[in-house]
VMD Tcl script that draws the C-alpha trace (Angstrom):
set ca {
  {-3.48 -57.58 34.69}
  {-0.08 -56.23 34.68}
  {-0.60 -53.73 32.72}
  {-3.87 -52.48 34.68}
  {-1.28 -52.61 37.84}
  {0.92 -50.86 36.35}
  {-1.27 -47.78 35.01}
  {-3.05 -47.34 38.80}
  {0.82 -47.42 40.04}
  {0.96 -44.43 37.56}
  {-2.00 -42.42 38.55}
  {-1.43 -39.37 39.93}
  {-3.72 -37.71 42.40}
  {-3.46 -34.13 42.62}
  {-3.22 -32.76 46.63}
  {-5.70 -30.32 45.79}
  {-8.09 -28.78 43.90}
  {-7.09 -29.05 39.89}
  {-8.61 -26.70 36.96}
  {-7.16 -25.56 33.27}
  {-5.37 -22.47 33.82}
  {-4.49 -22.59 37.77}
  {-0.65 -21.92 38.10}
  {1.24 -23.94 40.92}
  {4.13 -23.79 41.86}
  {6.38 -27.06 41.99}
  {8.64 -27.24 45.78}
  {10.95 -30.44 45.35}
  {13.27 -31.61 47.86}
  {14.16 -34.02 50.99}
  {12.25 -31.98 53.51}
  {14.46 -33.71 56.48}
  {12.61 -31.71 58.20}
  {10.61 -29.20 56.51}
  {11.03 -25.80 57.70}
  {10.30 -22.08 57.82}
  {13.00 -21.27 54.44}
  {10.68 -23.87 52.60}
  {7.51 -21.66 54.11}
  {9.18 -18.25 53.14}
  {10.04 -19.78 49.36}
  {6.49 -20.88 49.06}
  {4.86 -17.27 50.83}
  {6.79 -15.55 48.14}
  {6.35 -17.21 45.43}
  {2.64 -17.25 45.88}
  {2.73 -13.46 46.06}
  {4.59 -12.56 43.70}
  {4.33 -14.74 41.21}
  {-0.02 -15.03 41.72}
  {0.14 -18.81 42.11}
  {-2.66 -20.34 43.16}
  {-0.91 -23.30 45.05}
  {2.27 -24.53 45.41}
  {2.80 -27.90 46.41}
  {5.86 -29.35 48.45}
  {6.99 -32.56 46.85}
  {8.56 -34.65 49.30}
  {11.59 -36.92 47.97}
  {11.99 -40.60 48.88}
  {15.17 -39.84 48.70}
  {17.61 -37.29 47.02}
  {19.77 -38.64 44.41}
  {22.63 -35.52 45.87}
  {22.29 -36.40 49.48}
  {23.82 -39.30 51.64}
  {20.74 -42.14 53.06}
  {22.67 -41.57 56.30}
  {20.71 -39.06 58.30}
  {17.42 -38.91 56.12}
  {14.37 -39.71 58.30}
  {11.69 -41.97 56.85}
  {9.62 -41.05 54.00}
  {6.43 -40.95 56.17}
  {8.08 -39.09 59.18}
  {9.23 -36.10 56.80}
  {5.77 -36.34 55.37}
  {4.00 -35.86 58.65}
  {6.54 -33.17 59.77}
  {5.42 -31.09 56.34}
  {2.45 -31.57 56.72}
  {2.16 -30.38 60.37}
  {3.97 -27.76 59.40}
  {2.24 -26.52 56.14}
  {-0.26 -24.49 57.90}
  {-1.16 -22.12 54.55}
  {-4.45 -23.60 52.80}
  {-2.78 -22.84 49.40}
  {0.28 -25.21 50.33}
  {-0.57 -28.68 49.62}
  {1.99 -31.58 50.89}
  {2.39 -34.68 47.98}
  {4.38 -37.40 47.54}
  {4.70 -38.09 43.89}
  {8.03 -40.09 43.35}
  {6.84 -42.68 45.86}
  {3.11 -43.28 44.06}
  {4.70 -43.08 40.54}
  {7.87 -44.58 40.84}
  {10.56 -41.73 39.82}
  {13.99 -40.67 41.25}
  {14.97 -37.65 39.51}
  {13.03 -34.44 39.36}
  {13.30 -34.76 35.23}
  {10.70 -37.48 35.14}
  {8.76 -36.30 37.63}
  {7.68 -33.15 35.80}
  {7.86 -35.30 32.68}
  {5.06 -36.89 34.81}
  {2.90 -34.10 35.94}
  {2.59 -32.42 32.66}
  {1.33 -35.65 30.80}
  {-1.01 -35.53 33.69}
  {-1.88 -32.38 34.20}
  {-1.48 -30.34 30.93}
  {-3.81 -27.20 31.20}
  {-2.09 -26.47 34.61}
  {0.58 -24.12 34.39}
  {3.52 -25.35 36.77}
  {6.77 -23.28 37.45}
  {9.66 -25.01 39.46}
  {10.40 -23.32 42.52}
  {13.63 -22.79 44.52}
  {16.32 -21.34 47.23}
  {19.52 -19.11 45.47}
  {21.05 -22.26 47.08}
  {19.92 -24.75 45.33}
  {20.24 -22.80 41.81}
  {24.09 -23.00 42.78}
  {23.95 -26.78 42.84}
  {21.55 -26.87 39.47}
  {24.10 -28.07 37.22}
  {24.70 -31.77 39.19}
  {20.79 -32.31 38.61}
  {20.26 -35.20 36.07}
  {19.20 -33.59 32.99}
  {19.08 -30.00 34.02}
  {19.35 -28.09 31.00}
  {16.21 -30.06 29.92}
  {14.15 -29.07 33.14}
  {15.23 -25.70 32.78}
  {13.48 -25.71 28.65}
  {10.61 -27.40 30.02}
  {9.58 -25.62 32.99}
  {9.85 -21.85 34.33}
  {12.20 -21.63 37.09}
  {11.34 -19.05 40.21}
  {14.84 -18.56 42.30}
  {14.11 -16.65 45.44}
  {16.98 -15.24 47.47}
  {18.52 -16.73 50.35}
  {21.11 -15.91 52.56}
  {24.66 -16.89 51.38}
  {24.31 -17.44 47.91}
  {23.65 -13.63 46.56}
  {25.77 -14.94 43.50}
  {24.08 -17.38 42.52}
  {22.08 -15.45 39.76}
  {24.80 -14.05 38.20}
  {27.72 -17.07 39.23}
  {25.85 -20.56 38.91}
  {26.52 -22.37 36.04}
  {22.94 -22.76 35.28}
  {22.39 -18.98 35.29}
  {25.20 -18.54 32.93}
  {23.77 -21.21 30.98}
  {20.45 -19.64 30.68}
  {21.24 -15.83 31.30}
  {19.72 -14.97 28.33}
  {16.26 -16.12 29.02}
  {16.68 -14.48 32.62}
  {13.22 -11.97 32.49}
  {13.08 -9.34 35.31}
  {9.45 -9.26 36.05}
  {7.18 -11.51 37.88}
  {4.12 -10.43 36.04}
  {2.40 -13.75 34.40}
  {5.09 -15.59 34.53}
  {3.93 -18.68 35.08}
  {2.35 -18.24 31.76}
  {5.83 -18.11 30.17}
  {7.03 -20.09 27.11}
  {10.30 -22.26 28.89}
  {12.73 -21.69 29.14}
  {12.24 -18.50 31.56}
  {14.05 -17.90 34.64}
  {13.35 -15.31 37.42}
  {15.02 -13.93 40.91}
  {12.64 -13.14 43.32}
  {14.52 -11.10 46.21}
  {12.99 -9.48 49.37}
  {13.95 -10.63 52.77}
  {15.80 -13.25 53.23}
  {15.27 -16.55 55.76}
  {18.62 -18.25 57.15}
  {16.65 -21.01 58.32}
  {17.91 -24.61 56.70}
  {17.48 -28.35 57.25}
  {21.04 -28.65 57.97}
  {21.12 -26.30 61.03}
  {17.84 -28.09 62.13}
  {19.22 -31.68 62.20}
  {22.67 -30.25 63.94}
  {20.86 -27.97 66.45}
  {19.08 -31.55 67.74}
  {18.71 -35.06 66.82}
  {15.33 -35.86 68.17}
  {12.27 -35.19 66.35}
  {10.72 -33.16 69.92}
  {13.10 -30.92 69.76}
  {12.53 -29.96 65.61}
  {8.56 -29.85 66.52}
  {9.66 -26.85 69.15}
  {12.45 -25.63 66.96}
  {10.32 -24.75 63.32}
  {7.74 -22.11 63.09}
  {4.78 -22.56 60.91}
  {3.80 -21.22 57.55}
}
mol new
graphics top color blue
foreach p $ca { graphics top sphere $p radius 0.5 }
foreach p [lrange $ca 0 end-1] q [lrange $ca 1 end] { graphics top cylinder $p $q radius 0.2 }
display resetview
């Protein structure tokens, strides 16, 4: 009985359609709260990489961020769903469902569950700058292609970030068929940049009603 319960808890239900060969971007984070910057990263990746979907993976608690000031997970999920209006932008809370805490473990579970899907890890250049602080970050880059969307204030991250230096030889300069590349593979997507951040939104106002008025929808 215990094993059966454990298997049920470990089952991963996709947040939307799933089929062999789909190209799906994964954007993880606290989403405290979701904002236009998340929408921007997702939209750029969908367009430039030809992704079928982007999954926002809302984390119960980012290990690198303080618990104080973190809104309840259900509130963050509800807020993300309210603002992710693009039909191919889907929200999930996989880490609560399967009990993982670190990105590397979540990726392993996803790739086991959906072995015929082409996953791409998405991040802003601000996240690339701190990627070396993530648990087993080198294993993450070796496991999944990583697409970095440029964000203001971190224009040197693709050159100076520790992760960028470590995997410089694997950087590619074309987005064509990137989702099907064998990792490690790193691509930087530049263009118009969005300045909005969760920290700035929280600083601007502490009440959720204020945030609803402040954050545009995707």
